C-alpha positions in Angstrom: -10.4 0.8 19.9 -12.9 -1.1 18.3 -14.6 -4.4 16.6 -12.7 -6.1 13.7 -15.0 -8.3 11.4 -13.6 -10.8 9.7 -14.7 -13.6 7.1 -12.4 -16.4 5.3 -13.6 -17.0 1.6 -12.6 -16.3 -2.2 -15.3 -14.7 -3.4 -14.4 -10.7 -2.5 -17.8 -9.6 -4.0 -19.9 -11.4 -1.5 -17.3 -11.7 1.5 -17.8 -7.5 1.6 -21.1 -7.5 1.3 -21.4 -9.6 4.0 -18.7 -7.7 6.4 -20.5 -4.7 5.8 -24.2 -6.3 6.5 -22.7 -7.5 9.7 -20.9 -4.4 10.9 -24.2 -2.7 9.8 -22.4 0.0 8.3 -25.7 1.5 6.6 -26.9 2.7 9.8 -23.8 4.3 10.4 -23.5 6.5 7.1 -25.1 10.4 7.5 -28.2 11.1 5.2 -27.1 12.7 2.5 -23.4 11.9 2.6 -21.2 11.2 0.1 -19.3 8.1 0.3 -15.7 7.8 -1.2 -13.8 4.5 -2.0 -10.0 4.8 -1.6 -8.6 1.2 -2.9 -5.0 0.2 -3.4 -4.1 0.7 -7.0 -0.2 1.4 -6.3 0.6 0.0 -10.0 -1.2 -1.2 -12.8 -1.1 -5.2 -12.1 -3.9 -7.2 -11.1 -4.9 -7.8 -7.8 -4.4 -11.8 -8.7 -0.7 -10.5 -8.5 -0.9 -9.6 -4.6 -0.4 -5.7 -5.1 -4.4 -4.4 -5.7 -7.5 -4.0 -4.6 -9.8 -7.0 -5.9 -12.6 -5.1 -8.4 -15.2 -7.4 -6.2 -14.2 -5.9 -3.0 -15.2 -2.4 -5.1 -18.2 -3.7 -6.7 -19.5 -5.6 -3.0 -19.3 -2.2 -1.2 -20.6 0.0 -4.3 -23.3 -2.6 -4.3 -24.4 -2.4 -0.7 -24.2 1.3 -0.6 -26.5 1.5 -3.4 -29.3 -1.2 -1.9 -29.6 1.1 1.4 -30.3 4.1 -0.8 -26.7 5.4 -0.5 -26.7 7.3 -4.7 -23.6 10.1 -4.0 -20.9 7.7 -3.9 -16.9 7.7 -5.9 -13.6 6.3 -6.1 -10.6 8.2 -5.8 -6.7 7.3 -5.9 -3.2 8.2 -7.4 -1.1 5.0 -8.1 3.2 5.6 -7.3 5.2 8.0 -8.4 6.1 7.1 -12.2 2.7 4.9 -12.8 -0.5 6.3 -14.7 -3.5 5.4 -12.4 -5.5 4.7 -15.6 -3.9 2.3 -16.5 -3.7 0.6 -13.0 -7.3 0.9 -13.0 -7.6 -1.0 -16.3 -5.5 -3.4 -14.9 -7.5 -4.2 -11.7 -10.7 -4.9 -14.0 -12.3 -1.3 -12.5 -13.2 0.5 -15.5 -16.4 -2.5 -15.8 -17.4 -1.4 -11.9 -17.0 2.0 -12.9 -19.2 1.3 -16.0 -21.3 -1.1 -14.6 -22.8 0.9 -11.0 -22.3 4.7 -12.5 -19.9 5.8 -10.1 -17.1 8.4 -11.0 -13.5 7.7 -11.1 -10.8 10.5 -9.8 -7.7 10.5 -10.3 -5.9 12.5 -7.4 -2.9 13.4 -9.2 -4.9 16.0 -11.4 -6.2 17.1 -8.1 -5.8 20.0 -5.8 -4.3 19.9 -2.1 -4.7 22.0 0.5 -2.3 22.4 3.2 -2.7 20.9 6.9 -0.6 20.9 9.9 0.4 17.7 11.6 2.7 16.6 14.3 5.7 15.7 12.0 5.1 19.3 9.5 2.6 20.5 6.8 1.4 18.1 4.6 -0.3 19.0 0.7 -3.1 16.3 1.1 -5.9 16.3 -2.0 -8.9 18.1 -1.4 -10.8 15.1 -2.5 -10.2 13.0 0.4 -10.3 15.5 2.7 -13.6 16.9 1.5 -15.3 13.2 1.8 -18.0 13.0 4.1 -17.5 9.2 4.8 -14.2 7.6 3.4 -13.9 4.0 3.1 -10.1 2.8 2.8 -10.1 -0.6 0.7 -5.7 -1.1 1.3 -4.7 -4.8 0.3 -2.4 -6.5 3.2 0.8 -7.1 1.8 4.6 -7.0 2.7 6.3 -3.7 1.7 10.4 -3.6 0.3 11.4 -0.7 3.0 8.0 -0.8 5.7 8.0 -4.6 5.9 4.2 -4.6 5.8 1.2 -2.0 4.6 -2.0 -1.9 5.0 -4.8 0.5 6.3 -2.1 3.4 7.6 0.1 3.4 4.4 -2.5 3.4 2.0 -3.2 6.4 2.8 -0.6 7.7 1.2 -2.1 7.4 -2.1 -4.0 10.3 -1.0 -1.3 12.6 -1.6 0.3 14.9 -4.6 3.3 13.1 -6.1 5.6 15.7 -4.7 4.1 15.5 -0.9 4.9 11.3 -2.1 8.8 11.7 -2.6 8.9 14.0 0.4 7.6 10.8 2.7 10.6 9.0 1.4 12.9 11.8 2.2 11.6 11.5 5.4 12.1 7.8 5.6 8.5 7.1 5.6 8.0 6.2 9.4 7.0 9.6 10.9 5.2 11.0 7.5 3.0 8.0 7.8 1.8 7.9 11.5 1.9 12.1 11.3 -0.9 11.8 8.0 -2.8 9.3 9.8 -3.1 11.8 12.8 -5.0 13.9 10.1 -6.9 11.8 7.9 -8.7 9.0 9.3 -11.3 7.1 6.9 -14.7 6.5 8.3 -14.3 2.7 7.8 -11.7 0.6 6.3 -11.7 -2.8 4.5 -9.3 -4.8 4.2 -8.4 -7.2 1.1 -6.4 -10.2 2.3 -7.6 -12.3 -0.5 -3.7 -12.9 -1.7 -1.4 -10.1 -1.0 2.3 -10.8 -1.3 3.9 -11.1 1.7 7.6 -9.4 0.4 6.6 -6.7 -2.4 3.9 -3.8 -2.4 3.9 -4.1 -6.2 2.8 -8.3 -5.8 4.6 -10.6 -7.9 4.9 -13.1 -5.4 1.3 -13.4 -4.1 0.1 -15.7 -1.3 -3.6 -17.1 -0.7 -5.1 -16.2 2.3 -8.6 -15.8 1.8 -9.2 -13.6 4.3 -10.6 -10.0 4.8 -11.4 -7.6 7.8 -13.6 -4.5 8.5 -12.8 -1.8 11.4 -12.8 1.7 12.5 -9.5 2.0 14.1 -6.9 1.5 11.5 -4.0 1.7 13.9 -6.2 -1.8 15.5 -6.0 -2.9 12.1 -2.6 -2.6 11.2 -1.2 -4.2 14.1 -4.1 -7.2 13.4 -2.1 -7.5 10.4 1.3 -7.4 11.8 -0.1 -10.4 14.0 -1.9 -12.2 10.4 1.8 -11.3 8.9 3.6 -13.0 11.7 5.3 -9.9 12.4 5.7 -7.8 15.7 4.3 -4.5 15.8 7.6 -3.3 16.7 8.6 -4.3 13.2 6.3 -1.2 11.6 7.7 1.6 13.7 4.9 3.6 12.3 2.2 2.0 13.8 3.2 2.6 17.4 4.0 6.5 16.5 0.6 6.5 15.1 -1.1 5.3 18.1 1.1 7.9 20.0 -0.2 11.2 17.7 -3.8 9.9 18.5 -5.1 8.0 15.3 -6.0 5.3 17.1 -5.1 1.8 19.3 -3.1 -1.0 18.6 -4.8 -2.9 21.3 -6.5 -6.0 20.6 -8.5 -8.1 22.8 -10.4 -11.1 22.3 -13.6 -9.7 22.0 -13.3 -7.3 19.8 -12.5 -10.0 16.9 -15.9 -11.3 15.3 -15.7 -14.0 13.1 -18.4 -14.7 10.2 -17.3 -17.6 9.4 -14.8 -21.0 9.7 -11.2 -19.9 8.9 -11.2 -23.2 6.9 -13.0 -21.5 4.2 -9.9 -19.1 3.6 -6.2 -20.3 2.9 -3.0 -20.8 5.6 -1.3 -17.5 6.3 3.1 -18.4 6.2 5.2 -16.2 7.7 7.3 -13.6 5.7 10.1 -15.1 3.7 12.5 -12.6 4.8 13.8 -12.6 0.8 13.9 -8.9 0.6 16.5 -8.6 3.4 18.6 -11.4 2.3 18.1 -9.6 -1.3 19.5 -6.4 0.1 21.9 -7.0 2.3 24.8 -4.7 1.9 22.8 -2.5 -0.4 23.3 1.6 1.4 19.8 2.9 0.6 18.8 6.8 1.5 15.8 7.6 1.8 14.7 5.6 -2.1 11.0 5.7 -3.4 9.3 2.7 -3.5 9.0 2.3 -7.1 12.8 2.6 -7.5 13.3 0.6 -4.3 11.4 -2.2 -5.7 13.0 -2.2 -8.9 16.3 -3.0 -7.4 14.6 -6.1 -5.4 13.2 -7.2 -8.4 16.4 -7.0 -10.4 18.5 -8.4 -7.7 15.7 -11.8 -7.4 15.8 -12.0 -11.0 20.2 -12.3 -10.6 19.8 -14.4 -7.8 21.1 -11.9 -5.2 24.5 -12.4 -5.8 25.8 -9.3 -7.1 28.9 -9.1 -5.1 29.4 -4.8 -6.1 28.5 -1.6 -4.0 25.5 -0.3 -5.0 23.8 2.7 -3.8 19.9 4.0 -4.0 17.8 6.6 -2.9 17.5 10.8 -2.8 19.7 10.7 0.2 23.0 10.5 -2.8 22.2 13.4 -4.9 25.5 15.2 -5.2 27.3 12.4 -3.4 30.0 10.5 -4.8 30.2 6.7 -4.5 32.4 3.9 -6.3 29.7 1.5 -7.6 26.5 1.2 -8.9 24.1 3.9 -8.7 20.5 3.1 -8.8 18.5 5.6 -10.3 18.6 9.6 -11.2 19.5 10.3 -7.6 22.8 8.3 -8.0 24.4 11.1 -10.3 27.8 11.0 -8.5 28.0 7.1 -9.1 30.9 5.4 -10.8 28.3 3.5 -12.9 24.8 4.7 -12.9 21.7 2.8 -14.1 19.2 5.9 -15.1 15.7 6.2 -14.5 12.8 7.6 -12.5 12.0 5.1 -11.3 14.8 2.8 -13.7 13.2 -0.4 -15.2 14.0 -3.5 -13.4 15.5 -5.3 -16.8 17.8 -2.2 -16.9 19.0 -2.9 -13.4 19.2 -6.3 -14.1 21.5 -6.1 -17.1 23.8 -3.5 -15.1 24.1 -6.3 -12.5 25.3 -8.8 -15.0 27.4 -6.2 -16.7 29.2 -5.7 -13.8 29.5 -9.4 -12.4 31.3 -10.0 -15.9 33.6 -7.4 -15.2 34.0 -8.8 -11.9 34.6 -12.1 -13.1 37.0 -11.5 -15.8 39.8 -10.1 -13.3 
């Protein structure tokens, strides 16, 4: 448990530097330490989509560190399974930041790993994340089609190799995220809540909220994120479980919050629409990966949500028969299948449209 510093506005770079100065972060970094920054680049989309960390957050952090004599700085990340991390860097405007400040970037999809024992099971974690002297987590506060929300704790999933990410989904996401938090805890977290999407991890429905916040306890920061999104912590099971496994505390006292300016300088924060729940009502999901599930959600949205046919998705359907539409490579036992790993949303939309045409002719 600790302080949460909060600021409102729209300039990510200046807001980030103000948070770091107010929290006296420079005085907490050991002399000679290598500082490693971990943003959220889940997909190749600009931050304005509500999916990825603003380049200004990255630039502001690097400027602050360099202004205080810290020279050993690097950036690490691994986009979700099926996405190219370097392409995501370009889409988010990071390449210009790397060139301007002379900071190296490491794609964790090509990094070595080490096995670490957790309360759940042994996990493979990328070495550069484990070896960081001072790891700064830079997540986006946003909705997620499977975990309801994603912020500090889930962003650390990007420090895993793709094969381990798949295992997370096979294990149901909640317990693995909490277990990872017990063994990989960033030294500092700066949350980008400027325009996170309230429903989808991949963005597309951004809502400008004009807010950023900083803290040291990722569990507390996620609990605060739930509050900002109008969610009960119980709606996001991995938060309480991470607390139980020693990753932090969900307690937020009034004196823990330190606001640097007036909230009026940001924007209002509406409650989640619940759109995902309505769109996927009746979908038979079993250990689906985010990329695949997000494609289905987007396709259902594009089709108006009125599919009227049985749909199955997820790794749990491997080798099982299903009378209906199977989404992705894992659903090869379905009577009709949209292939791909993950399939594209437009391919799913086409399949849904064809199914509806057949159904309407009967």
